[in-house]
mmCIF file of the N, C-alpha and C atoms, coordinates in Angstrom:
data_MODEL
# 
_entry.id   MODEL 
# 
loop_
_atom_site.group_PDB 
_atom_site.id 
_atom_site.type_symbol 
_atom_site.label_atom_id 
_atom_site.label_alt_id 
_atom_site.label_comp_id 
_atom_site.label_asym_id 
_atom_site.label_entity_id 
_atom_site.label_seq_id 
_atom_site.pdbx_PDB_ins_code 
_atom_site.Cartn_x 
_atom_site.Cartn_y 
_atom_site.Cartn_z 
_atom_site.occupancy 
_atom_site.B_iso_or_equiv 
_atom_site.pdbx_formal_charge 
_atom_site.auth_seq_id 
_atom_site.auth_comp_id 
_atom_site.auth_asym_id 
_atom_site.auth_atom_id 
_atom_site.pdbx_PDB_model_num 
ATOM 1   N N  . MET A 1 1  ? -36.205 -0.481  -40.051 1.00 0.00 ? 1  MET A N  1 
ATOM 2   C CA . MET A 1 1  ? -36.283 -1.888  -39.680 1.00 0.00 ? 1  MET A CA 1 
ATOM 3   C C  . MET A 1 1  ? -35.470 -2.117  -38.417 1.00 0.00 ? 1  MET A C  1 
ATOM 4   N N  . ASN A 1 2  ? -35.981 -2.957  -37.523 1.00 0.00 ? 2  ASN A N  1 
ATOM 5   C CA . ASN A 1 2  ? -35.308 -3.253  -36.265 1.00 0.00 ? 2  ASN A CA 1 
ATOM 6   C C  . ASN A 1 2  ? -34.301 -4.375  -36.498 1.00 0.00 ? 2  ASN A C  1 
ATOM 7   N N  . ASN A 1 3  ? -33.058 -4.144  -36.139 1.00 0.00 ? 3  ASN A N  1 
ATOM 8   C CA . ASN A 1 3  ? -31.998 -5.122  -36.376 1.00 0.00 ? 3  ASN A CA 1 
ATOM 9   C C  . ASN A 1 3  ? -31.633 -5.917  -35.134 1.00 0.00 ? 3  ASN A C  1 
ATOM 10  N N  . LYS A 1 4  ? -32.586 -6.209  -34.282 1.00 0.00 ? 4  LYS A N  1 
ATOM 11  C CA . LYS A 1 4  ? -32.293 -6.992  -33.077 1.00 0.00 ? 4  LYS A CA 1 
ATOM 12  C C  . LYS A 1 4  ? -31.948 -8.423  -33.454 1.00 0.00 ? 4  LYS A C  1 
ATOM 13  N N  . THR A 1 5  ? -30.994 -8.951  -32.754 1.00 0.00 ? 5  THR A N  1 
ATOM 14  C CA . THR A 1 5  ? -30.636 -10.352 -32.925 1.00 0.00 ? 5  THR A CA 1 
ATOM 15  C C  . THR A 1 5  ? -30.828 -11.050 -31.597 1.00 0.00 ? 5  THR A C  1 
ATOM 16  N N  . ILE A 1 6  ? -30.702 -12.343 -31.614 1.00 0.00 ? 6  ILE A N  1 
ATOM 17  C CA . ILE A 1 6  ? -30.867 -13.106 -30.384 1.00 0.00 ? 6  ILE A CA 1 
ATOM 18  C C  . ILE A 1 6  ? -29.873 -12.647 -29.329 1.00 0.00 ? 6  ILE A C  1 
ATOM 19  N N  . GLU A 1 7  ? -28.703 -12.261 -29.718 1.00 0.00 ? 7  GLU A N  1 
ATOM 20  C CA . GLU A 1 7  ? -27.699 -11.817 -28.753 1.00 0.00 ? 7  GLU A CA 1 
ATOM 21  C C  . GLU A 1 7  ? -28.153 -10.587 -27.977 1.00 0.00 ? 7  GLU A C  1 
ATOM 22  N N  . ASN A 1 8  ? -29.068 -9.803  -28.552 1.00 0.00 ? 8  ASN A N  1 
ATOM 23  C CA . ASN A 1 8  ? -29.516 -8.572  -27.909 1.00 0.00 ? 8  ASN A CA 1 
ATOM 24  C C  . ASN A 1 8  ? -30.714 -8.788  -26.989 1.00 0.00 ? 8  ASN A C  1 
ATOM 25  N N  . LEU A 1 9  ? -31.266 -9.982  -26.990 1.00 0.00 ? 9  LEU A N  1 
ATOM 26  C CA . LEU A 1 9  ? -32.451 -10.243 -26.181 1.00 0.00 ? 9  LEU A CA 1 
ATOM 27  C C  . LEU A 1 9  ? -32.061 -10.713 -24.787 1.00 0.00 ? 9  LEU A C  1 
ATOM 28  N N  . SER A 1 10 ? -32.843 -10.297 -23.811 1.00 0.00 ? 10 SER A N  1 
ATOM 29  C CA . SER A 1 10 ? -32.607 -10.765 -22.452 1.00 0.00 ? 10 SER A CA 1 
ATOM 30  C C  . SER A 1 10 ? -33.400 -12.046 -22.208 1.00 0.00 ? 10 SER A C  1 
ATOM 31  N N  . THR A 1 11 ? -33.018 -12.774 -21.200 1.00 0.00 ? 11 THR A N  1 
ATOM 32  C CA . THR A 1 11 ? -33.706 -14.014 -20.844 1.00 0.00 ? 11 THR A CA 1 
ATOM 33  C C  . THR A 1 11 ? -35.003 -13.685 -20.118 1.00 0.00 ? 11 THR A C  1 
ATOM 34  N N  . PHE A 1 12 ? -36.081 -14.335 -20.524 1.00 0.00 ? 12 PHE A N  1 
ATOM 35  C CA . PHE A 1 12 ? -37.372 -14.129 -19.886 1.00 0.00 ? 12 PHE A CA 1 
ATOM 36  C C  . PHE A 1 12 ? -37.412 -14.901 -18.580 1.00 0.00 ? 12 PHE A C  1 
ATOM 37  N N  . ASP A 1 13 ? -37.801 -14.233 -17.512 1.00 0.00 ? 13 ASP A N  1 
ATOM 38  C CA . ASP A 1 13 ? -37.907 -14.858 -16.199 1.00 0.00 ? 13 ASP A CA 1 
ATOM 39  C C  . ASP A 1 13 ? -39.350 -14.721 -15.702 1.00 0.00 ? 13 ASP A C  1 
ATOM 40  N N  . PRO A 1 14 ? -40.145 -15.784 -15.816 1.00 0.00 ? 14 PRO A N  1 
ATOM 41  C CA . PRO A 1 14 ? -41.550 -15.711 -15.402 1.00 0.00 ? 14 PRO A CA 1 
ATOM 42  C C  . PRO A 1 14 ? -41.727 -15.327 -13.936 1.00 0.00 ? 14 PRO A C  1 
ATOM 43  N N  . SER A 1 15 ? -40.766 -15.662 -13.104 1.00 0.00 ? 15 SER A N  1 
ATOM 44  C CA . SER A 1 15 ? -40.911 -15.370 -11.672 1.00 0.00 ? 15 SER A CA 1 
ATOM 45  C C  . SER A 1 15 ? -41.056 -13.877 -11.400 1.00 0.00 ? 15 SER A C  1 
ATOM 46  N N  . GLU A 1 16 ? -40.577 -13.043 -12.302 1.00 0.00 ? 16 GLU A N  1 
ATOM 47  C CA . GLU A 1 16 ? -40.700 -11.592 -12.122 1.00 0.00 ? 16 GLU A CA 1 
ATOM 48  C C  . GLU A 1 16 ? -42.155 -11.133 -12.188 1.00 0.00 ? 16 GLU A C  1 
ATOM 49  N N  . TYR A 1 17 ? -43.023 -11.951 -12.784 1.00 0.00 ? 17 TYR A N  1 
ATOM 50  C CA . TYR A 1 17 ? -44.425 -11.580 -12.958 1.00 0.00 ? 17 TYR A CA 1 
ATOM 51  C C  . TYR A 1 17 ? -45.352 -12.307 -11.983 1.00 0.00 ? 17 TYR A C  1 
ATOM 52  N N  . LEU A 1 18 ? -44.797 -13.173 -11.178 1.00 0.00 ? 18 LEU A N  1 
ATOM 53  C CA . LEU A 1 18 ? -45.587 -13.919 -10.194 1.00 0.00 ? 18 LEU A CA 1 
ATOM 54  C C  . LEU A 1 18 ? -45.543 -13.164 -8.873  1.00 0.00 ? 18 LEU A C  1 
ATOM 55  N N  . THR A 1 19 ? -46.215 -12.033 -8.840  1.00 0.00 ? 19 THR A N  1 
ATOM 56  C CA . THR A 1 19 ? -46.036 -11.050 -7.781  1.00 0.00 ? 19 THR A CA 1 
ATOM 57  C C  . THR A 1 19 ? -46.894 -11.254 -6.540  1.00 0.00 ? 19 THR A C  1 
ATOM 58  N N  . ASN A 1 20 ? -47.887 -12.143 -6.613  1.00 0.00 ? 20 ASN A N  1 
ATOM 59  C CA . ASN A 1 20 ? -48.707 -12.370 -5.423  1.00 0.00 ? 20 ASN A CA 1 
ATOM 60  C C  . ASN A 1 20 ? -49.241 -13.794 -5.431  1.00 0.00 ? 20 ASN A C  1 
ATOM 61  N N  . GLU A 1 21 ? -49.797 -14.210 -4.313  1.00 0.00 ? 21 GLU A N  1 
ATOM 62  C CA . GLU A 1 21 ? -50.251 -15.600 -4.155  1.00 0.00 ? 21 GLU A CA 1 
ATOM 63  C C  . GLU A 1 21 ? -51.345 -15.978 -5.149  1.00 0.00 ? 21 GLU A C  1 
ATOM 64  N N  . GLU A 1 22 ? -52.236 -15.050 -5.452  1.00 0.00 ? 22 GLU A N  1 
ATOM 65  C CA . GLU A 1 22 ? -53.323 -15.353 -6.381  1.00 0.00 ? 22 GLU A CA 1 
ATOM 66  C C  . GLU A 1 22 ? -52.766 -15.654 -7.777  1.00 0.00 ? 22 GLU A C  1 
ATOM 67  N N  . VAL A 1 23 ? -51.851 -14.841 -8.242  1.00 0.00 ? 23 VAL A N  1 
ATOM 68  C CA . VAL A 1 23 ? -51.241 -15.055 -9.557  1.00 0.00 ? 23 VAL A CA 1 
ATOM 69  C C  . VAL A 1 23 ? -50.451 -16.357 -9.560  1.00 0.00 ? 23 VAL A C  1 
ATOM 70  N N  . GLN A 1 24 ? -49.746 -16.619 -8.490  1.00 0.00 ? 24 GLN A N  1 
ATOM 71  C CA . GLN A 1 24 ? -48.959 -17.848 -8.392  1.00 0.00 ? 24 GLN A CA 1 
ATOM 72  C C  . GLN A 1 24 ? -49.861 -19.074 -8.441  1.00 0.00 ? 24 GLN A C  1 
ATOM 73  N N  . LYS A 1 25 ? -50.980 -19.018 -7.735  1.00 0.00 ? 25 LYS A N  1 
ATOM 74  C CA . LYS A 1 25 ? -51.932 -20.132 -7.712  1.00 0.00 ? 25 LYS A CA 1 
ATOM 75  C C  . LYS A 1 25 ? -52.503 -20.379 -9.107  1.00 0.00 ? 25 LYS A C  1 
ATOM 76  N N  . LEU A 1 26 ? -52.900 -19.323 -9.791  1.00 0.00 ? 26 LEU A N  1 
ATOM 77  C CA . LEU A 1 26 ? -53.444 -19.459 -11.146 1.00 0.00 ? 26 LEU A CA 1 
ATOM 78  C C  . LEU A 1 26 ? -52.397 -20.020 -12.103 1.00 0.00 ? 26 LEU A C  1 
ATOM 79  N N  . TYR A 1 27 ? -51.171 -19.596 -11.949 1.00 0.00 ? 27 TYR A N  1 
ATOM 80  C CA . TYR A 1 27 ? -50.065 -20.070 -12.786 1.00 0.00 ? 27 TYR A CA 1 
ATOM 81  C C  . TYR A 1 27 ? -49.897 -21.590 -12.639 1.00 0.00 ? 27 TYR A C  1 
ATOM 82  N N  . ILE A 1 28 ? -49.907 -22.055 -11.402 1.00 0.00 ? 28 ILE A N  1 
ATOM 83  C CA . ILE A 1 28 ? -49.766 -23.491 -11.134 1.00 0.00 ? 28 ILE A CA 1 
ATOM 84  C C  . ILE A 1 28 ? -50.988 -24.256 -11.643 1.00 0.00 ? 28 ILE A C  1 
ATOM 85  N N  . GLU A 1 29 ? -52.180 -23.711 -11.447 1.00 0.00 ? 29 GLU A N  1 
ATOM 86  C CA . GLU A 1 29 ? -53.398 -24.372 -11.928 1.00 0.00 ? 29 GLU A CA 1 
ATOM 87  C C  . GLU A 1 29 ? -53.363 -24.548 -13.444 1.00 0.00 ? 29 GLU A C  1 
ATOM 88  N N  . GLU A 1 30 ? -52.939 -23.520 -14.152 1.00 0.00 ? 30 GLU A N  1 
ATOM 89  C CA . GLU A 1 30 ? -52.850 -23.608 -15.613 1.00 0.00 ? 30 GLU A CA 1 
ATOM 90  C C  . GLU A 1 30 ? -51.791 -24.616 -16.035 1.00 0.00 ? 30 GLU A C  1 
ATOM 91  N N  . ALA A 1 31 ? -50.696 -24.661 -15.312 1.00 0.00 ? 31 ALA A N  1 
ATOM 92  C CA . ALA A 1 31 ? -49.641 -25.634 -15.620 1.00 0.00 ? 31 ALA A CA 1 
ATOM 93  C C  . ALA A 1 31 ? -50.155 -27.055 -15.423 1.00 0.00 ? 31 ALA A C  1 
ATOM 94  N N  . LYS A 1 32 ? -50.954 -27.276 -14.377 1.00 0.00 ? 32 LYS A N  1 
ATOM 95  C CA . LYS A 1 32 ? -51.524 -28.605 -14.124 1.00 0.00 ? 32 LYS A CA 1 
ATOM 96  C C  . LYS A 1 32 ? -52.436 -29.032 -15.262 1.00 0.00 ? 32 LYS A C  1 
ATOM 97  N N  . ARG A 1 33 ? -53.165 -28.088 -15.819 1.00 0.00 ? 33 ARG A N  1 
ATOM 98  C CA . ARG A 1 33 ? -54.106 -28.403 -16.895 1.00 0.00 ? 33 ARG A CA 1 
ATOM 99  C C  . ARG A 1 33 ? -53.413 -28.930 -18.143 1.00 0.00 ? 33 ARG A C  1 
ATOM 100 N N  . THR A 1 34 ? -52.144 -28.607 -18.321 1.00 0.00 ? 34 THR A N  1 
ATOM 101 C CA . THR A 1 34 ? -51.445 -29.073 -19.521 1.00 0.00 ? 34 THR A CA 1 
ATOM 102 C C  . THR A 1 34 ? -51.176 -30.567 -19.462 1.00 0.00 ? 34 THR A C  1 
ATOM 103 N N  . GLY A 1 35 ? -51.100 -31.125 -18.249 1.00 0.00 ? 35 GLY A N  1 
ATOM 104 C CA . GLY A 1 35 ? -50.779 -32.536 -18.102 1.00 0.00 ? 35 GLY A CA 1 
ATOM 105 C C  . GLY A 1 35 ? -49.299 -32.839 -18.304 1.00 0.00 ? 35 GLY A C  1 
ATOM 106 N N  . ASP A 1 36 ? -48.510 -31.812 -18.479 1.00 0.00 ? 36 ASP A N  1 
ATOM 107 C CA . ASP A 1 36 ? -47.075 -31.963 -18.724 1.00 0.00 ? 36 ASP A CA 1 
ATOM 108 C C  . ASP A 1 36 ? -46.336 -31.813 -17.394 1.00 0.00 ? 36 ASP A C  1 
ATOM 109 N N  . THR A 1 37 ? -45.870 -32.925 -16.837 1.00 0.00 ? 37 THR A N  1 
ATOM 110 C CA . THR A 1 37 ? -45.249 -32.888 -15.508 1.00 0.00 ? 37 THR A CA 1 
ATOM 111 C C  . THR A 1 37 ? -43.937 -32.104 -15.487 1.00 0.00 ? 37 THR A C  1 
ATOM 112 N N  . LYS A 1 38 ? -43.199 -32.148 -16.583 1.00 0.00 ? 38 LYS A N  1 
ATOM 113 C CA . LYS A 1 38 ? -41.948 -31.373 -16.638 1.00 0.00 ? 38 LYS A CA 1 
ATOM 114 C C  . LYS A 1 38 ? -42.259 -29.877 -16.602 1.00 0.00 ? 38 LYS A C  1 
ATOM 115 N N  . PHE A 1 39 ? -43.257 -29.469 -17.380 1.00 0.00 ? 39 PHE A N  1 
ATOM 116 C CA . PHE A 1 39 ? -43.660 -28.069 -17.392 1.00 0.00 ? 39 PHE A CA 1 
ATOM 117 C C  . PHE A 1 39 ? -44.170 -27.643 -16.016 1.00 0.00 ? 39 PHE A C  1 
ATOM 118 N N  . LEU A 1 40 ? -44.980 -28.486 -15.380 1.00 0.00 ? 40 LEU A N  1 
ATOM 119 C CA . LEU A 1 40 ? -45.487 -28.195 -14.045 1.00 0.00 ? 40 LEU A CA 1 
ATOM 120 C C  . LEU A 1 40 ? -44.336 -28.015 -13.067 1.00 0.00 ? 40 LEU A C  1 
ATOM 121 N N  . SER A 1 41 ? -43.351 -28.879 -13.136 1.00 0.00 ? 41 SER A N  1 
ATOM 122 C CA . SER A 1 41 ? -42.186 -28.784 -12.257 1.00 0.00 ? 41 SER A CA 1 
ATOM 123 C C  . SER A 1 41 ? -41.450 -27.459 -12.464 1.00 0.00 ? 41 SER A C  1 
ATOM 124 N N  . GLU A 1 42 ? -41.297 -27.049 -13.711 1.00 0.00 ? 42 GLU A N  1 
ATOM 125 C CA . GLU A 1 42 ? -40.636 -25.771 -14.005 1.00 0.00 ? 42 GLU A CA 1 
ATOM 126 C C  . GLU A 1 42 ? -41.444 -24.608 -13.452 1.00 0.00 ? 42 GLU A C  1 
ATOM 127 N N  . CYS A 1 43 ? -42.757 -24.685 -13.559 1.00 0.00 ? 43 CYS A N  1 
ATOM 128 C CA . CYS A 1 43 ? -43.614 -23.614 -13.046 1.00 0.00 ? 43 CYS A CA 1 
ATOM 129 C C  . CYS A 1 43 ? -43.538 -23.523 -11.527 1.00 0.00 ? 43 CYS A C  1 
ATOM 130 N N  . ILE A 1 44 ? -43.478 -24.663 -10.878 1.00 0.00 ? 44 ILE A N  1 
ATOM 131 C CA . ILE A 1 44 ? -43.325 -24.670 -9.421  1.00 0.00 ? 44 ILE A CA 1 
ATOM 132 C C  . ILE A 1 44 ? -42.008 -24.009 -9.036  1.00 0.00 ? 44 ILE A C  1 
ATOM 133 N N  . GLU A 1 45 ? -40.960 -24.285 -9.780  1.00 0.00 ? 45 GLU A N  1 
ATOM 134 C CA . GLU A 1 45 ? -39.664 -23.637 -9.529  1.00 0.00 ? 45 GLU A CA 1 
ATOM 135 C C  . GLU A 1 45 ? -39.763 -22.125 -9.711  1.00 0.00 ? 45 GLU A C  1 
ATOM 136 N N  . HIS A 1 46 ? -40.502 -21.678 -10.721 1.00 0.00 ? 46 HIS A N  1 
ATOM 137 C CA . HIS A 1 46 ? -40.676 -20.235 -10.931 1.00 0.00 ? 46 HIS A CA 1 
ATOM 138 C C  . HIS A 1 46 ? -41.385 -19.595 -9.736  1.00 0.00 ? 46 HIS A C  1 
ATOM 139 N N  . VAL A 1 47 ? -42.408 -20.276 -9.229  1.00 0.00 ? 47 VAL A N  1 
ATOM 140 C CA . VAL A 1 47 ? -43.147 -19.750 -8.079  1.00 0.00 ? 47 VAL A CA 1 
ATOM 141 C C  . VAL A 1 47 ? -42.235 -19.694 -6.855  1.00 0.00 ? 47 VAL A C  1 
ATOM 142 N N  . GLU A 1 48 ? -41.469 -20.737 -6.636  1.00 0.00 ? 48 GLU A N  1 
ATOM 143 C CA . GLU A 1 48 ? -40.548 -20.744 -5.484  1.00 0.00 ? 48 GLU A CA 1 
ATOM 144 C C  . GLU A 1 48 ? -39.531 -19.607 -5.595  1.00 0.00 ? 48 GLU A C  1 
ATOM 145 N N  . LYS A 1 49 ? -39.017 -19.388 -6.775  1.00 0.00 ? 49 LYS A N  1 
ATOM 146 C CA . LYS A 1 49 ? -38.062 -18.296 -6.997  1.00 0.00 ? 49 LYS A CA 1 
ATOM 147 C C  . LYS A 1 49 ? -38.721 -16.951 -6.715  1.00 0.00 ? 49 LYS A C  1 
ATOM 148 N N  . ALA A 1 50 ? -39.967 -16.782 -7.169  1.00 0.00 ? 50 ALA A N  1 
ATOM 149 C CA . ALA A 1 50 ? -40.681 -15.537 -6.930  1.00 0.00 ? 50 ALA A CA 1 
ATOM 150 C C  . ALA A 1 50 ? -40.866 -15.294 -5.436  1.00 0.00 ? 50 ALA A C  1 
ATOM 151 N N  . LYS A 1 51 ? -41.169 -16.354 -4.707  1.00 0.00 ? 51 LYS A N  1 
ATOM 152 C CA . LYS A 1 51 ? -41.342 -16.223 -3.253  1.00 0.00 ? 51 LYS A CA 1 
ATOM 153 C C  . LYS A 1 51 ? -40.016 -15.865 -2.579  1.00 0.00 ? 51 LYS A C  1 
ATOM 154 N N  . GLN A 1 52 ? -38.922 -16.467 -3.013  1.00 0.00 ? 52 GLN A N  1 
ATOM 155 C CA . GLN A 1 52 ? -37.607 -16.152 -2.446  1.00 0.00 ? 52 GLN A CA 1 
ATOM 156 C C  . GLN A 1 52 ? -37.198 -14.721 -2.759  1.00 0.00 ? 52 GLN A C  1 
ATOM 157 N N  . ASP A 1 53 ? -37.451 -14.297 -3.986  1.00 0.00 ? 53 ASP A N  1 
ATOM 158 C CA . ASP A 1 53 ? -37.070 -12.939 -4.375  1.00 0.00 ? 53 ASP A CA 1 
ATOM 159 C C  . ASP A 1 53 ? -37.867 -11.891 -3.609  1.00 0.00 ? 53 ASP A C  1 
ATOM 160 N N  . LYS A 1 54 ? -39.084 -12.242 -3.218  1.00 0.00 ? 54 LYS A N  1 
ATOM 161 C CA . LYS A 1 54 ? -39.948 -11.320 -2.475  1.00 0.00 ? 54 LYS A CA 1 
ATOM 162 C C  . LYS A 1 54 ? -39.510 -11.206 -1.010  1.00 0.00 ? 54 LYS A C  1 
ATOM 163 N N  . ALA A 1 55 ? -38.939 -12.284 -0.488  1.00 0.00 ? 55 ALA A N  1 
ATOM 164 C CA . ALA A 1 55 ? -38.554 -12.327 0.932   1.00 0.00 ? 55 ALA A CA 1 
ATOM 165 C C  . ALA A 1 55 ? -37.385 -11.423 1.244   1.00 0.00 ? 55 ALA A C  1 
# 
């Protein structure tokens, strides 16, 4: 049995997977479809972070 606890888990960072413009565009489009403006804002921040990390 795996005894992992929350303390052993790392934080998920979506920006690590937003590796190109096409993926970033699709990510934002899907966020828009939810109608949740807070979620959309967070997704935009993830895309911006991905772009900064790539630079």
